[in-house]
C-alpha positions, -999 to 999 in steps of 0.1 A, spaced: -491 598 478 -493 565 499 -470 538 511 -498 512 515 -533 515 504 -561 494 520 -583 480 490 -605 459 514 -618 465 548 -649 444 561 -663 413 572 -650 376 564 -684 367 547 -678 397 524 -643 393 519 -650 356 505 -667 371 477 -650 403 472 -633 413 440 -601 427 434 -600 464 417 -586 457 382 -561 486 383 -544 470 414 -527 444 390 -503 473 376 -488 476 410 -465 456 433 -485 436 462 -465 454 488 -487 484 481 -518 471 492 -536 458 523 -567 439 532 -583 442 566 -607 416 576 -627 412 606 -652 387 621 -629 361 608 -640 324 622 -612 307 644 -586 289 623 -592 310 592 -567 336 595 -543 319 572 -569 314 546 -572 353 548 -534 354 542 -535 330 513 -564 349 498 -548 382 504 -517 371 484 -538 357 457 -555 389 453 -525 410 451 -521 424 487 -488 415 505 -503 430 538 -532 418 557 -549 416 592 -575 391 603 -591 396 635 -620 374 650 -639 407 665 -671 421 650 -695 450 659 -689 485 663 -653 482 669 -639 448 656 -602 461 658 -601 460 694 -595 421 692 -562 408 687 -551 384 655 -557 346 664 -518 344 659 -513 368 686 -536 353 710 -518 318 707 -485 330 707 -466 319 737 -460 344 764 
């Protein structure tokens, strides 16, 4: 039914303590995504490592917070040379 399933969306503080649903271990990591916002500077790589360790091959970490945290770009894009 889905090519990619988001199994986490929330704040960095919550993500650090979040648990992975047991049933996800029976599926390939490329099927799962974690969306993490309010990520402190310099922690985006940690989100990537954590997502992979929790069985999610796709992730997005943004520094934004509030009503629409997704309006901010990931730190890696902000730092990319233009």
